[in-house]
ROSE-279247 format. One line per 5 residues: for each residue x, y, z of C-alpha. Coordinates in pm, whole numbers. Example, Ala and Ser with C-alpha at 12.3 -4.5 7.8 and 13.67 -1.06 7.14 Angstrom:
2
1230:-450:780 | 1367:-106:714
//
This chain:
507
21138:12090:-8632 | 21285:11761:-8741 | 21159:11414:-8646 | 21431:11364:-8386 | 21328:11672:-8190
20960:11573:-8210 | 21029:11225:-8067 | 21240:11373:-7785 | 20960:11614:-7696 | 20703:11331:-7690
20927:11116:-7470 | 20987:11398:-7223 | 20613:11473:-7209 | 20528:11107:-7150 | 20784:11075:-6870
20660:11396:-6711 | 20300:11266:-6721 | 20394:10931:-6566 | 20597:11096:-6289 | 20315:11341:-6222
20056:11065:-6196 | 20282:10857:-5970 | 20357:11157:-5751 | 19993:11251:-5724 | 19907:10893:-5631
20164:10896:-5352 | 20038:11235:-5235 | 19676:11116:-5239 | 19771:10800:-5050 | 19946:11012:-4789
19645:11238:-4758 | 19420:10934:-4697 | 19659:10732:-4477 | 19463:10528:-4218 | 19138:10556:-4416
18986:10230:-4538 | 18901:10202:-4903 | 18524:10153:-4947 | 18423:9811:-5075 | 18764:9653:-5020
18812:9375:-4759 | 19141:9261:-4598 | 19262:8905:-4644 | 19148:8796:-4297 | 18785:8846:-4405
18822:8610:-4699 | 18524:8373:-4701 | 18357:8538:-4402 | 18045:8648:-4588 | 18058:8370:-4846
18020:8099:-4579 | 17685:8220:-4459 | 17828:8433:-4180 | 17672:8769:-4110 | 17813:9045:-3893
17511:9057:-3664 | 17286:8765:-3571 | 17035:8764:-3289 | 17100:8463:-3062 | 16823:8314:-2849
16965:8166:-2526 | 16631:8033:-2407 | 16651:7674:-2546 | 17004:7617:-2413 | 16927:7762:-2069
16603:7565:-2039 | 16777:7242:-2135 | 17082:7282:-1911 | 16955:7427:-1583 | 16787:7104:-1458
17127:6927:-1474 | 17323:7188:-1274 | 17309:7126:-899 | 17366:7321:-579 | 17635:7168:-354
17641:7253:17 | 17920:7121:238 | 17987:7107:610 | 18315:7060:791 | 18284:6946:1150
18437:7138:1437 | 18796:7037:1495 | 19015:7051:1800 | 19360:7189:1722 | 19643:7180:1971
19961:7385:1980 | 20287:7209:1907 | 20433:7298:2246 | 20378:7070:2544 | 20028:7075:2685
19961:7244:3017 | 19656:7233:3236 | 19425:7528:3181 | 19330:7659:3529 | 19018:7828:3389
18883:7520:3211 | 18648:7424:3494 | 18500:7773:3506 | 18495:7884:3144 | 18528:7569:2935
18792:7501:2672 | 18771:7832:2487 | 19065:7955:2690 | 19274:7649:2613 | 19491:7815:2349
19614:8081:2593 | 19775:7813:2807 | 19905:7594:2526 | 19603:7368:2528 | 19365:7280:2246
19148:7530:2067 | 18835:7462:1866 | 18786:7548:1500 | 18407:7580:1471 | 18192:7399:1218
18219:7552:874 | 17973:7556:585 | 18035:7633:218 | 17845:7639:-109 | 17923:7561:-472
17783:7411:-789 | 17809:7085:-981 | 17702:6926:-1309 | 17519:6596:-1348 | 17692:6393:-1621
17501:6060:-1596 | 17142:5966:-1528 | 17245:5754:-1228 | 17386:6048:-1034 | 17755:6108:-1115
17839:6475:-1070 | 18150:6668:-1171 | 18252:6972:-968 | 18567:7149:-848 | 18802:6982:-602
18807:7300:-392 | 18427:7282:-352 | 18428:6945:-172 | 18787:6914:-44 | 18795:6827:327
18415:6825:364 | 18263:6592:624 | 17914:6622:477 | 17801:6695:120 | 17442:6775:28
17321:6818:-329 | 17003:7003:-427 | 16864:6986:-779 | 16688:7270:-958 | 16356:7097:-872
16444:7137:-498 | 16502:6765:-437 | 16797:6704:-203 | 17041:6413:-179 | 17339:6308:29
17654:6278:-183 | 17978:6083:-152 | 18315:6168:-304 | 18424:5920:-572 | 18761:6083:-627
18938:6412:-690 | 19232:6566:-871 | 19381:6881:-710 | 19614:6938:-1007 | 19323:7018:-1239
19077:7113:-960 | 18828:6845:-1064 | 18629:6617:-833 | 18362:6354:-894 | 18083:6297:-642
17773:6078:-660 | 17415:6080:-545 | 17177:5784:-555 | 16908:5837:-816 | 16760:5716:-1144
16659:5888:-1467 | 16821:6211:-1354 | 16875:6498:-1600 | 17234:6541:-1718 | 17437:6750:-1959
17574:6619:-2287 | 17946:6669:-2344 | 18044:6916:-2614 | 18386:6957:-2775 | 18605:7228:-2623
18844:7207:-2919 | 18572:7361:-3133 | 18526:7659:-2901 | 18618:7983:-3078 | 18701:8336:-2966
18391:8556:-2966 | 18155:8258:-2934 | 17852:8306:-2711 | 17854:8094:-2393 | 17637:8061:-2083
17756:8011:-1723 | 17511:7823:-1500 | 17542:7777:-1126 | 17439:7887:-779 | 17632:8209:-710
17614:8372:-367 | 17379:8088:-254 | 17108:8207:-492 | 16887:7965:-684 | 17010:7841:-1021
17134:8141:-1219 | 17225:8184:-1586 | 17464:8450:-1720 | 17586:8505:-2075 | 17913:8619:-2226
18163:8539:-2496 | 18484:8339:-2507 | 18753:8604:-2469 | 19062:8376:-2466 | 19170:8012:-2467
19454:7816:-2307 | 19488:8062:-2019 | 19709:7984:-1718 | 19660:8202:-1410 | 19850:7998:-1149
19551:7945:-921 | 19583:7566:-900 | 19924:7603:-735 | 19729:7676:-418 | 19629:7310:-395
19886:7122:-606 | 20258:7123:-675 | 20191:7001:-1029 | 19904:7221:-1155 | 19736:7166:-1490
19585:7485:-1629 | 19455:7565:-1976 | 19138:7761:-1902 | 18868:7891:-2132 | 18839:8261:-2044
18498:8426:-2071 | 18330:8746:-1963 | 18016:8569:-1840 | 17947:8692:-1485 | 18071:8432:-1233
18075:8481:-855 | 18160:8273:-545 | 17925:7973:-555 | 17954:7933:-933 | 18258:7709:-883
18193:7364:-1028 | 17903:7488:-1239 | 17853:7454:-1614 | 17984:7654:-1905 | 17769:7564:-2207
17741:7666:-2570 | 17420:7786:-2735 | 17339:7425:-2828 | 17316:7337:-2458 | 17633:7124:-2461
17880:7124:-2172 | 18208:7281:-2286 | 18367:7360:-1949 | 18349:7356:-1569 | 18364:7703:-1414
18656:7712:-1176 | 18792:8059:-1103 | 18756:8433:-1146 | 19012:8709:-1194 | 18919:8977:-945
19085:9216:-698 | 18781:9186:-470 | 18695:8815:-481 | 18373:8884:-672 | 18311:8920:-1045
18521:9191:-1208 | 18525:9099:-1575 | 18678:8757:-1639 | 18602:8401:-1540 | 18780:8075:-1617
18651:7728:-1702 | 18828:7393:-1734 | 18783:7266:-2093 | 18544:6972:-2112 | 18788:6761:-2314
19019:6762:-2011 | 18725:6708:-1774 | 18604:6398:-1962 | 18939:6227:-1937 | 18986:6303:-1567
18632:6193:-1479 | 18677:5866:-1670 | 19005:5795:-1489 | 18859:5870:-1147 | 18553:5650:-1199
18748:5365:-1363 | 19077:5366:-1170 | 19005:5574:-860 | 19278:5822:-952 | 19396:6017:-1256
19625:5835:-1499 | 19841:6137:-1579 | 20084:6111:-1868 | 20416:6292:-1905 | 20634:6374:-2205
20935:6409:-1978 | 21059:6762:-2049 | 21116:7082:-1855 | 21020:7414:-2012 | 21007:7779:-1897
20689:7985:-1849 | 20787:8256:-2097 | 20473:8458:-2030 | 20580:8508:-1667 | 20952:8571:-1723
21128:8908:-1711 | 21340:9033:-2001 | 21655:8968:-1799 | 21548:8607:-1732 | 21473:8557:-2102
21814:8691:-2205 | 21984:8459:-1958 | 21786:8163:-2093 | 21874:8258:-2450 | 22243:8246:-2361
22197:7908:-2192 | 22009:7754:-2487 | 22203:7937:-2758 | 21885:8036:-2942 | 21657:8341:-2965
21334:8302:-2768 | 21012:8400:-2942 | 20701:8389:-2727 | 20415:8208:-2900 | 20645:8006:-3129
20625:7686:-2925 | 20755:7523:-2606 | 21129:7558:-2547 | 21286:7253:-2385 | 21532:7343:-2108
21594:6990:-1983 | 21523:6629:-2084 | 21545:6403:-1775 | 21717:6073:-1841 | 21484:5775:-1883
21179:5987:-1965 | 20960:5951:-2272 | 21119:6250:-2446 | 21475:6130:-2384 | 21396:5786:-2525
21236:5949:-2832 | 21548:6157:-2894 | 21444:6508:-2788 | 21721:6738:-2662 | 21771:7055:-2465
21709:7354:-2695 | 21448:7181:-2910 | 21119:7366:-2958 | 20794:7167:-2947 | 20547:7312:-3198
20274:7048:-3243 | 20113:6757:-3058 | 19926:6518:-3289 | 19936:6788:-3557 | 19771:7042:-3326
19974:7361:-3291 | 20100:7444:-2941 | 20232:7796:-2884 | 20309:7769:-2513 | 20299:7562:-2194
19923:7581:-2125 | 19837:7450:-2472 | 20092:7170:-2433 | 19936:7075:-2097 | 19587:7078:-2247
19685:6833:-2520 | 19892:6594:-2306 | 19632:6593:-2024 | 19398:6397:-2254 | 19624:6094:-2265
19728:5822:-2021 | 20063:5648:-1971 | 20133:5408:-2256 | 19953:5618:-2518 | 20154:5711:-2828
20150:6066:-2962 | 20320:6236:-3258 | 20531:6533:-3155 | 20661:6796:-3395 | 20964:7003:-3298
21230:7227:-3449 | 21606:7193:-3400 | 21847:7434:-3563 | 21568:7570:-3783 | 21475:7224:-3915
21131:7074:-3837 | 21097:6705:-3747 | 20818:6476:-3626 | 20866:6178:-3394 | 20650:5930:-3204
20657:5950:-2823 | 20521:5684:-2586 | 20401:5873:-2278 | 20494:5760:-1927 | 20360:5810:-1577
20533:6005:-1300 | 20723:5694:-1192 | 20873:5659:-1541 | 20677:5359:-1668 | 20349:5290:-1847
20171:5095:-1575 | 19831:5189:-1434 | 19870:5411:-1127 | 19688:5269:-825 | 19497:5485:-581
19681:5390:-264 | 19506:5474:63 | 19669:5719:301 | 19730:5434:547 | 19921:5246:276
20128:5555:201 | 20226:5591:566 | 20393:5252:535 | 20407:5159:904 | 20271:4868:1105
19989:5021:1308 | 19766:4876:1579 | 19548:4989:1867 | 19753:5071:2176 | 19726:4822:2461
19480:4929:2734 | 19742:4879:3006 | 19990:5105:2822 | 19717:5363:2773 | 19626:5360:3141
19990:5381:3251 | 20040:5689:3033 | 19704:5848:3128 | 19562:5852:2775 | 19217:5743:2657
19364:5537:2376 | 19576:5575:2065 | 19750:5401:1777 | 20081:5226:1834 | 20339:5255:1556
20482:4908:1606 | 20716:4950:1309 | 20778:5271:1114 | 20848:5089:785 | 20963:5247:458
20672:5485:385 | 20597:5845:470 | 20634:5790:846 | 21004:5717:802 | 21060:6057:642
20922:6223:955 | 21196:6064:1173 | 20931:5897:1385 | 21065:5599:1583 | 20921:5253:1649
20699:5248:1957 | 20547:5594:1908 | 20181:5620:2014 | 19966:5850:1800 | 19711:6032:2018
19608:6309:1779 | 19607:6427:1416 | 19613:6801:1355 | 19492:6846:1710 | 19200:6603:1681
19209:6329:1945 | 19269:5977:1812 | 19179:5679:2030 | 19181:5391:1781 | 19303:5276:1440
18952:5312:1299 | 18942:5678:1409 | 19284:5729:1250 | 19162:5590:917 | 18845:5797:933
19031:6124:986 | 19295:6052:721 | 19024:5958:468 | 18894:6315:498 | 19234:6487:493
19378:6281:202 | 19654:6528:112 | 19866:6813:238 | 20074:6816:557 | 19944:6623:857
20070:6669:1212 | 20085:6351:1422 | 20080:6421:1796 | 20167:6158:2054 | 20415:6017:2304
20664:5741:2370 | 20545:5517:2658 | 20776:5549:2958 | 20917:5883:2847 | 20804:6230:2956
20668:6494:2721 | 20468:6494:2400 | 20603:6486:2046 | 20481:6613:1709 | 20580:6481:1366
20467:6662:1048 | 20410:6427:752 | 20349:6546:395 | 20087:6336:217 | 20156:6507:-115
19902:6594:-388 | 19773:6248:-477
//
């Protein structure tokens, strides 16, 4: 055998060996598909064990629970009985003398909504008695009582509220009271242990534990009380029930990281998930309410779609409209930039995709709301966006709802009505067989004008509650504050009664 044949044989043998080894490797990999290789870690575990983390650590909740429970309070509210009349003309109830007014509704007369009582929780945030809770806990209450964990009770007054975020601030008179220290909700991480503290089901102060299961959740619950809801909840699996609303969500260091606000449940009681308002949003809203009397809410001035709630057909239609492919979780897609708004002035356009606020990544609407909710009109933020695949960063000066940077004043309901109001003359009242009322001397340019009410109208009732003077009118409206109000009354010298619904709005 010559040298040439020997070399050919060696080459063929080498190739055969390499192919055999490669083939066996592929076969072995196939045989062990889905089986993890012992001792090998994926890239997402890089640094996990090197940074002092261990897969299992026993956590003691006792110090945090002991520290926080004295600062979480029990809130009990009462709403007085209210007389509600039907919108049709009143008629005399022939059974009233025999059976009282309970039969009034049958004959078009007034009916009585009985006194109502409710219960919730709150968190002391200063030693002089400021308490943060949910708006829905105290909204419309005529009487608010606060009981501390040590059983001491106080009368409370409402300082202000914000239906959009479901936050309210109330106050009791006291000194050297226990209170919770603010934490940082930006540092909250998935899987982190948290404690929910409150007064569920009217029980004494109760502590439950769970983990953070999601962040920046929007569940649409605040739409029940606001047309401009702000939602970016911390989702946990700590057991929360009716009565926990307004209570504390704390970390294992005893710091306040959220205000418990809602539960996801088909029954109304705990079924797995609860939702808390991040404390970084709470701090800003509380500061605004205490300092200005109302929230100084800032706006970028863009419209964007809720991709998480859209159908595939709706997404395809939007893609055609914007001329781009929608990718959920990639950012906030701008569908409109109203003229004169902060975004329009900064140069943003329809079809742009907002990806960061002050260098913090935003993947959707709730995260965008959470970041912007921390600022007030006039504040400057840096906004990162993509256009045609190119990323850019601009400065945006935020504005208020009115389109400027001025401080928003907390106008009273009477001021919003806009009319010239005064007590009705006694002679007019007697001539029209009424006990009293409020004369709308001039309708003005406020909310009353939108109702088509005319000058000279005499208000005799609000939502069925009898009104005999301007002071009574102010007192009732101070409790109602928002929503749709029905003004009942008459025009002196004319037959019949009239009703005008007036929307007070959210603020």
